[in-house]
N, CA, C and O atoms as a GROMACS GRO file, in nm:
protein
  384
    1MET      N    1   0.048  -0.098   0.005
    1MET     CA    2  -0.031   0.018   0.007
    1MET      C    3   0.084   0.140   0.006
    1MET      O    4   0.181   0.157   0.081
    2THR      N    5   0.039   0.209  -0.097
    2THR     CA    6   0.135   0.318  -0.106
    2THR      C    7   0.086   0.475   0.067
    2THR      O    8   0.000   0.488   0.154
    3VAL      N    9   0.172   0.526   0.032
    3VAL     CA   10   0.100   0.645   0.160
    3VAL      C   11  -0.081   0.662   0.120
    3VAL      O   12  -0.173   0.619   0.190
    4LEU      N   13  -0.094   0.744  -0.024
    4LEU     CA   14  -0.231   0.756  -0.051
    4LEU      C   15  -0.296   0.696  -0.015
    4LEU      O   16  -0.406   0.746   0.010
    5ASP      N   17  -0.272   0.517   0.020
    5ASP     CA   18  -0.384   0.458   0.034
    5ASP      C   19  -0.395   0.459   0.152
    5ASP      O   20  -0.513   0.446   0.187
    6TYR      N   21  -0.324   0.468   0.235
    6TYR     CA   22  -0.289   0.478   0.348
    6TYR      C   23  -0.418   0.646   0.395
    6TYR      O   24  -0.517   0.646   0.469
    7ALA      N   25  -0.380   0.720   0.346
    7ALA     CA   26  -0.452   0.879   0.347
    7ALA      C   27  -0.626   0.861   0.332
    7ALA      O   28  -0.712   0.927   0.392
    8VAL      N   29  -0.650   0.733   0.216
    8VAL     CA   30  -0.805   0.746   0.189
    8VAL      C   31  -0.788   0.675   0.256
    8VAL      O   32  -0.909   0.651   0.251
    9LEU      N   33  -0.731   0.562   0.372
    9LEU     CA   34  -0.847   0.461   0.456
    9LEU      C   35  -0.832   0.550   0.545
    9LEU      O   36  -0.937   0.532   0.607
   10LEU      N   37  -0.766   0.658   0.615
   10LEU     CA   38  -0.771   0.747   0.721
   10LEU      C   39  -0.944   0.796   0.711
   10LEU      O   40  -1.029   0.764   0.794
   11GLY      N   41  -0.966   0.874   0.598
   11GLY     CA   42  -1.009   0.965   0.536
   11GLY      C   43  -1.137   0.917   0.580
   11GLY      O   44  -1.206   0.973   0.665
   12PHE      N   45  -1.180   0.762   0.491
   12PHE     CA   46  -1.290   0.710   0.531
   12PHE      C   47  -1.349   0.678   0.660
   12PHE      O   48  -1.465   0.650   0.693
   13VAL      N   49  -1.209   0.691   0.744
   13VAL     CA   50  -1.205   0.638   0.915
   13VAL      C   51  -1.332   0.754   0.944
   13VAL      O   52  -1.451   0.751   0.976
   14LEU      N   53  -1.232   0.853   0.914
   14LEU     CA   54  -1.303   1.000   0.944
   14LEU      C   55  -1.428   1.013   0.975
   14LEU      O   56  -1.496   1.029   1.076
   15VAL      N   57  -1.450   0.997   0.810
   15VAL     CA   58  -1.566   1.052   0.750
   15VAL      C   59  -1.698   0.986   0.838
   15VAL      O   60  -1.804   1.032   0.882
   16ILE      N   61  -1.644   0.877   0.838
   16ILE     CA   62  -1.755   0.738   0.875
   16ILE      C   63  -1.768   0.819   1.068
   16ILE      O   64  -1.876   0.848   1.120
   17LEU      N   65  -1.658   0.834   1.122
   17LEU     CA   66  -1.688   0.892   1.268
   17LEU      C   67  -1.771   1.012   1.239
   17LEU      O   68  -1.880   1.016   1.296
   18GLY      N   69  -1.738   1.111   1.162
   18GLY     CA   70  -1.778   1.251   1.130
   18GLY      C   71  -1.974   1.208   1.097
   18GLY      O   72  -2.058   1.251   1.176
   19VAL      N   73  -2.003   1.146   1.010
   19VAL     CA   74  -2.164   1.096   1.009
   19VAL      C   75  -2.200   1.007   1.133
   19VAL      O   76  -2.318   0.980   1.153
   20THR      N   77  -2.142   0.980   1.183
   20THR     CA   78  -2.196   0.860   1.328
   20THR      C   79  -2.206   0.992   1.435
   20THR      O   80  -2.266   0.967   1.540
   21LEU      N   81  -2.172   1.084   1.425
   21LEU     CA   82  -2.165   1.233   1.516
   21LEU      C   83  -2.222   1.290   1.464
   21LEU      O   84  -2.269   1.350   1.561
   22ALA      N   85  -2.270   1.335   1.380
   22ALA     CA   86  -2.407   1.383   1.291
   22ALA      C   87  -2.470   1.308   1.302
   22ALA      O   88  -2.434   1.328   1.419
   23THR      N   89  -2.537   1.230   1.304
   23THR     CA   90  -2.610   1.130   1.334
   23THR      C   91  -2.653   1.157   1.444
   23THR      O   92  -2.737   1.246   1.459
   24ILE      N   93  -2.614   1.098   1.526
   24ILE     CA   94  -2.641   1.121   1.707
   24ILE      C   95  -2.711   1.258   1.747
   24ILE      O   96  -2.796   1.272   1.834
   25ARG      N   97  -2.634   1.398   1.631
   25ARG     CA   98  -2.711   1.534   1.670
   25ARG      C   99  -2.821   1.517   1.569
   25ARG      O  100  -2.875   1.626   1.546
   26LEU      N  101  -2.874   1.413   1.499
   26LEU     CA  102  -2.951   1.457   1.439
   26LEU      C  103  -3.093   1.428   1.524
   26LEU      O  104  -3.191   1.488   1.570
   27VAL      N  105  -3.036   1.298   1.511
   27VAL     CA  106  -3.163   1.254   1.665
   27VAL      C  107  -3.182   1.300   1.800
   27VAL      O  108  -3.292   1.296   1.855
   28ILE      N  109  -3.073   1.345   1.857
   28ILE     CA  110  -3.103   1.409   1.972
   28ILE      C  111  -3.119   1.574   1.998
   28ILE      O  112  -3.145   1.614   2.111
   29GLY      N  113  -3.103   1.663   1.893
   29GLY     CA  114  -3.175   1.768   1.853
   29GLY      C  115  -3.021   1.860   1.900
   29GLY      O  116  -2.906   1.874   1.858
   30PRO      N  117  -3.120   1.915   2.031
   30PRO     CA  118  -3.227   1.901   2.057
   30PRO      C  119  -3.348   2.051   2.005
   30PRO      O  120  -3.465   2.065   2.041
   31THR      N  121  -3.290   2.118   1.940
   31THR     CA  122  -3.388   2.204   1.855
   31THR      C  123  -3.377   2.176   1.693
   31THR      O  124  -3.298   2.090   1.652
   32LEU      N  125  -3.449   2.243   1.611
   32LEU     CA  126  -3.462   2.192   1.466
   32LEU      C  127  -3.335   2.219   1.415
   32LEU      O  128  -3.260   2.136   1.364
   33ALA      N  129  -3.303   2.401   1.439
   33ALA     CA  130  -3.204   2.412   1.388
   33ALA      C  131  -3.034   2.297   1.409
   33ALA      O  132  -2.941   2.274   1.332
   34ASP      N  133  -3.060   2.261   1.519
   34ASP     CA  134  -2.955   2.163   1.547
   34ASP      C  135  -2.976   2.053   1.456
   34ASP      O  136  -2.878   1.991   1.415
   35ARG      N  137  -3.069   2.028   1.427
   35ARG     CA  138  -3.102   1.924   1.299
   35ARG      C  139  -3.076   1.993   1.194
   35ARG      O  140  -2.976   1.941   1.146
   36ILE      N  141  -3.114   2.097   1.118
   36ILE     CA  142  -3.089   2.118   1.026
   36ILE      C  143  -2.911   2.094   1.032
   36ILE      O  144  -2.871   1.984   0.993
   37VAL      N  145  -2.829   2.176   1.070
   37VAL     CA  146  -2.710   2.196   1.068
   37VAL      C  147  -2.641   2.059   1.089
   37VAL      O  148  -2.536   2.051   1.026
   38ALA      N  149  -2.676   1.939   1.168
   38ALA     CA  150  -2.627   1.805   1.178
   38ALA      C  151  -2.659   1.750   1.006
   38ALA      O  152  -2.592   1.684   0.927
   39LEU      N  153  -2.794   1.816   0.999
   39LEU     CA  154  -2.798   1.711   0.790
   39LEU      C  155  -2.701   1.839   0.715
   39LEU      O  156  -2.631   1.817   0.616
   40ASP      N  157  -2.710   1.937   0.763
   40ASP     CA  158  -2.625   1.956   0.614
   40ASP      C  159  -2.468   1.881   0.662
   40ASP      O  160  -2.410   1.840   0.561
   41MET      N  161  -2.388   1.854   0.792
   41MET     CA  162  -2.290   1.823   0.802
   41MET      C  163  -2.266   1.651   0.758
   41MET      O  164  -2.157   1.598   0.741
   42MET      N  165  -2.425   1.573   0.745
   42MET     CA  166  -2.386   1.425   0.710
   42MET      C  167  -2.373   1.494   0.579
   42MET      O  168  -2.256   1.477   0.544
   43THR      N  169  -2.439   1.567   0.485
   43THR     CA  170  -2.424   1.589   0.348
   43THR      C  171  -2.263   1.624   0.325
   43THR      O  172  -2.210   1.561   0.233
   44VAL      N  173  -2.186   1.707   0.391
   44VAL     CA  174  -2.078   1.749   0.311
   44VAL      C  175  -1.964   1.639   0.359
   44VAL      O  176  -1.868   1.618   0.285
   45GLN      N  177  -1.979   1.570   0.487
   45GLN     CA  178  -1.952   1.418   0.513
   45GLN      C  179  -1.925   1.311   0.337
   45GLN      O  180  -1.835   1.249   0.280
   46LEU      N  181  -2.045   1.342   0.319
   46LEU     CA  182  -2.052   1.196   0.180
   46LEU      C  183  -2.004   1.272   0.074
   46LEU      O  184  -1.930   1.228  -0.013
   47VAL      N  185  -2.057   1.411   0.083
   47VAL     CA  186  -1.960   1.445  -0.040
   47VAL      C  187  -1.799   1.482  -0.012
   47VAL      O  188  -1.730   1.530  -0.102
   48ALA      N  189  -1.742   1.454   0.131
   48ALA     CA  190  -1.575   1.439   0.135
   48ALA      C  191  -1.541   1.284   0.098
   48ALA      O  192  -1.430   1.245   0.064
   49PHE      N  193  -1.681   1.185   0.114
   49PHE     CA  194  -1.702   1.018   0.135
   49PHE      C  195  -1.652   1.020  -0.061
   49PHE      O  196  -1.545   1.001  -0.120
   50GLY      N  197  -1.761   1.047  -0.095
   50GLY     CA  198  -1.721   1.032  -0.234
   50GLY      C  199  -1.578   1.104  -0.344
   50GLY      O  200  -1.519   1.082  -0.450
   51GLY      N  201  -1.580   1.194  -0.235
   51GLY     CA  202  -1.410   1.209  -0.360
   51GLY      C  203  -1.257   1.125  -0.241
   51GLY      O  204  -1.135   1.123  -0.227
   52LEU      N  205  -1.374   1.076  -0.192
   52LEU     CA  206  -1.216   0.978  -0.117
   52LEU      C  207  -1.260   0.850  -0.185
   52LEU      O  208  -1.175   0.761  -0.180
   53ALA      N  209  -1.384   0.815  -0.256
   53ALA     CA  210  -1.406   0.663  -0.336
   53ALA      C  211  -1.393   0.770  -0.485
   53ALA      O  212  -1.408   0.699  -0.584
   54ALA      N  213  -1.381   0.845  -0.504
   54ALA     CA  214  -1.293   0.903  -0.646
   54ALA      C  215  -1.120   0.842  -0.651
   54ALA      O  216  -1.045   0.787  -0.732
   55LEU      N  217  -1.118   0.898  -0.499
   55LEU     CA  218  -0.944   0.852  -0.508
   55LEU      C  219  -0.911   0.747  -0.497
   55LEU      O  220  -0.790   0.747  -0.520
   56GLN      N  221  -0.949   0.636  -0.472
   56GLN     CA  222  -0.959   0.534  -0.409
   56GLN      C  223  -0.945   0.423  -0.553
   56GLN      O  224  -0.868   0.336  -0.592
   57ALA      N  225  -1.082   0.497  -0.605
   57ALA     CA  226  -1.101   0.432  -0.772
   57ALA      C  227  -1.020   0.455  -0.865
   57ALA      O  228  -1.026   0.379  -0.962
   58ARG      N  229  -0.921   0.560  -0.867
   58ARG     CA  230  -0.899   0.644  -0.912
   58ARG      C  231  -0.967   0.686  -1.102
   58ARG      O  232  -0.943   0.648  -1.217
   59SER      N  233  -1.052   0.777  -1.038
   59SER     CA  234  -1.192   0.733  -1.138
   59SER      C  235  -1.245   0.900  -1.103
   59SER      O  236  -1.226   0.948  -0.991
   60ALA      N  237  -1.283   0.943  -1.164
   60ALA     CA  238  -1.355   1.095  -1.185
   60ALA      C  239  -1.518   1.080  -1.146
   60ALA      O  240  -1.603   1.161  -1.107
   61ALA      N  241  -1.519   0.974  -1.170
   61ALA     CA  242  -1.650   0.915  -1.191
   61ALA      C  243  -1.791   0.945  -1.078
   61ALA      O  244  -1.913   0.949  -1.093
   62PHE      N  245  -1.689   0.965  -0.953
   62PHE     CA  246  -1.714   0.957  -0.806
   62PHE      C  247  -1.741   1.093  -0.818
   62PHE      O  248  -1.848   1.125  -0.768
   63LEU      N  249  -1.647   1.227  -0.895
   63LEU     CA  250  -1.685   1.325  -0.845
   63LEU      C  251  -1.775   1.424  -0.906
   63LEU      O  252  -1.817   1.534  -0.869
   64ASP      N  253  -1.794   1.349  -1.013
   64ASP     CA  254  -1.999   1.395  -1.039
   64ASP      C  255  -2.082   1.408  -0.944
   64ASP      O  256  -2.117   1.524  -0.923
   65VAL      N  257  -2.145   1.291  -0.847
   65VAL     CA  258  -2.193   1.239  -0.798
   65VAL      C  259  -2.141   1.346  -0.688
   65VAL      O  260  -2.226   1.420  -0.638
   66ALA      N  261  -2.034   1.356  -0.656
   66ALA     CA  262  -1.960   1.412  -0.493
   66ALA      C  263  -2.066   1.553  -0.532
   66ALA      O  264  -2.141   1.604  -0.449
   67VAL      N  265  -2.048   1.604  -0.690
   67VAL     CA  266  -2.059   1.780  -0.683
   67VAL      C  267  -2.255   1.798  -0.683
   67VAL      O  268  -2.325   1.884  -0.630
   68VAL      N  269  -2.288   1.685  -0.760
   68VAL     CA  270  -2.475   1.667  -0.776
   68VAL      C  271  -2.468   1.685  -0.609
   68VAL      O  272  -2.488   1.792  -0.552
   69LEU      N  273  -2.440   1.578  -0.555
   69LEU     CA  274  -2.484   1.576  -0.354
   69LEU      C  275  -2.484   1.736  -0.331
   69LEU      O  276  -2.594   1.787  -0.312
   70ALA      N  277  -2.359   1.829  -0.330
   70ALA     CA  278  -2.304   1.859  -0.292
   70ALA      C  279  -2.386   2.019  -0.324
   70ALA      O  280  -2.373   2.112  -0.245
   71LEU      N  281  -2.473   2.028  -0.457
   71LEU     CA  282  -2.535   2.103  -0.457
   71LEU      C  283  -2.662   2.067  -0.390
   71LEU      O  284  -2.694   2.159  -0.315
   72VAL      N  285  -2.758   1.957  -0.389
   72VAL     CA  286  -2.890   1.934  -0.335
   72VAL      C  287  -2.869   1.968  -0.228
   72VAL      O  288  -2.926   2.073  -0.202
   73GLY      N  289  -2.782   1.907  -0.108
   73GLY     CA  290  -2.754   1.963   0.040
   73GLY      C  291  -2.776   2.118   0.068
   73GLY      O  292  -2.845   2.158   0.162
   74PHE      N  293  -2.702   2.208  -0.030
   74PHE     CA  294  -2.643   2.359  -0.020
   74PHE      C  295  -2.800   2.397  -0.037
   74PHE      O  296  -2.847   2.487   0.031
   75LEU      N  297  -2.882   2.322  -0.134
   75LEU     CA  298  -3.034   2.370  -0.164
   75LEU      C  299  -3.152   2.353  -0.017
   75LEU      O  300  -3.243   2.428   0.019
   76ALA      N  301  -3.102   2.226   0.043
   76ALA     CA  302  -3.227   2.167   0.119
   76ALA      C  303  -3.149   2.274   0.234
   76ALA      O  304  -3.214   2.335   0.319
   77THR      N  305  -3.061   2.280   0.227
   77THR     CA  306  -2.959   2.375   0.384
   77THR      C  307  -3.084   2.522   0.408
   77THR      O  308  -3.158   2.555   0.501
   78VAL      N  309  -3.053   2.587   0.252
   78VAL     CA  310  -3.094   2.743   0.255
   78VAL      C  311  -3.237   2.697   0.277
   78VAL      O  312  -3.292   2.765   0.363
   79CYS      N  313  -3.313   2.603   0.226
   79CYS     CA  314  -3.464   2.585   0.198
   79CYS      C  315  -3.563   2.584   0.378
   79CYS      O  316  -3.657   2.650   0.422
   80LEU      N  317  -3.494   2.496   0.422
   80LEU     CA  318  -3.462   2.439   0.591
   80LEU      C  319  -3.471   2.553   0.683
   80LEU      O  320  -3.552   2.563   0.776
   81ALA      N  321  -3.362   2.653   0.642
   81ALA     CA  322  -3.299   2.771   0.697
   81ALA      C  323  -3.391   2.891   0.658
   81ALA      O  324  -3.375   3.000   0.713
   82ARG      N  325  -3.442   2.881   0.610
   82ARG     CA  326  -3.602   3.006   0.570
   82ARG      C  327  -3.733   2.937   0.591
   82ARG      O  328  -3.826   3.014   0.617
   83TYR      N  329  -3.752   2.854   0.588
   83TYR     CA  330  -3.843   2.787   0.679
   83TYR      C  331  -3.848   2.749   0.788
   83TYR      O  332  -3.951   2.696   0.830
   84LEU      N  333  -3.719   2.767   0.880
   84LEU     CA  334  -3.695   2.816   1.026
   84LEU      C  335  -3.724   2.910   1.034
   84LEU      O  336  -3.826   2.922   1.101
   85GLU      N  337  -3.675   3.018   0.989
   85GLU     CA  338  -3.700   3.184   1.002
   85GLU      C  339  -3.837   3.264   0.989
   85GLU      O  340  -3.875   3.375   1.026
   86ARG      N  341  -3.915   3.120   0.895
   86ARG     CA  342  -3.995   3.220   0.919
   86ARG      C  343  -4.104   3.147   1.000
   86ARG      O  344  -4.225   3.169   1.011
   87ARG      N  345  -4.029   3.058   1.050
   87ARG     CA  346  -4.165   2.951   1.168
   87ARG      C  347  -4.097   3.030   1.270
   87ARG      O  348  -4.120   2.971   1.376
   88ILE      N  349  -4.022   3.135   1.294
   88ILE     CA  350  -3.933   3.202   1.402
   88ILE      C  351  -4.064   3.326   1.384
   88ILE      O  352  -4.170   3.330   1.446
   89LEU      N  353  -4.033   3.390   1.312
   89LEU     CA  354  -4.096   3.465   1.252
   89LEU      C  355  -4.302   3.526   1.292
   89LEU      O  356  -4.368   3.621   1.335
   90LEU      N  357  -4.313   3.392   1.239
   90LEU     CA  358  -4.437   3.378   1.291
   90LEU      C  359  -4.480   3.342   1.366
   90LEU      O  360  -4.602   3.358   1.360
   91SER      N  361  -4.434   3.272   1.482
   91SER     CA  362  -4.404   3.280   1.652
   91SER      C  363  -4.422   3.372   1.700
   91SER      O  364  -4.516   3.373   1.780
   92ALA      N  365  -4.362   3.465   1.686
   92ALA     CA  366  -4.320   3.616   1.719
   92ALA      C  367  -4.442   3.661   1.690
   92ALA      O  368  -4.493   3.724   1.783
   93GLU      N  369  -4.510   3.651   1.592
   93GLU     CA  370  -4.645   3.767   1.590
   93GLU      C  371  -4.692   3.745   1.620
   93GLU      O  372  -4.768   3.833   1.660
   94GLU      N  373  -4.743   3.562   1.666
   94GLU     CA  374  -4.880   3.524   1.734
   94GLU      C  375  -4.827   3.599   1.889
   94GLU      O  376  -4.903   3.679   1.945
   95LEU      N  377  -4.688   3.564   1.952
   95LEU     CA  378  -4.678   3.667   2.076
   95LEU      C  379  -4.716   3.785   2.103
   95LEU      O  380  -4.770   3.810   2.211
   96ALA      N  381  -4.692   3.892   1.995
   96ALA     CA  382  -4.727   4.051   1.992
   96ALA      C  383  -4.883   4.051   1.995
   96ALA      O  384  -4.944   4.158   1.994
   0.00000   0.00000   0.00000
């Protein structure tokens, strides 16, 4: 094994650790904002997983999947953040 293979293997281990911790935060919460950030973190970790898979396979095919996942993850995070903002504004108006 080369140094690159060891680095990719270490990267896979760290990505799996990150996804595990993000999943715990997604389940535990406690707020909706925490869950949105955890979901975004999981998306970033999966994009990193795609990049590592492309390095290991020495193929750029996985990078296309990673780019699409990054775009969808970004749009989902923006939509969820806007939903959360409107939800907070509506609850503030009800209190006033």
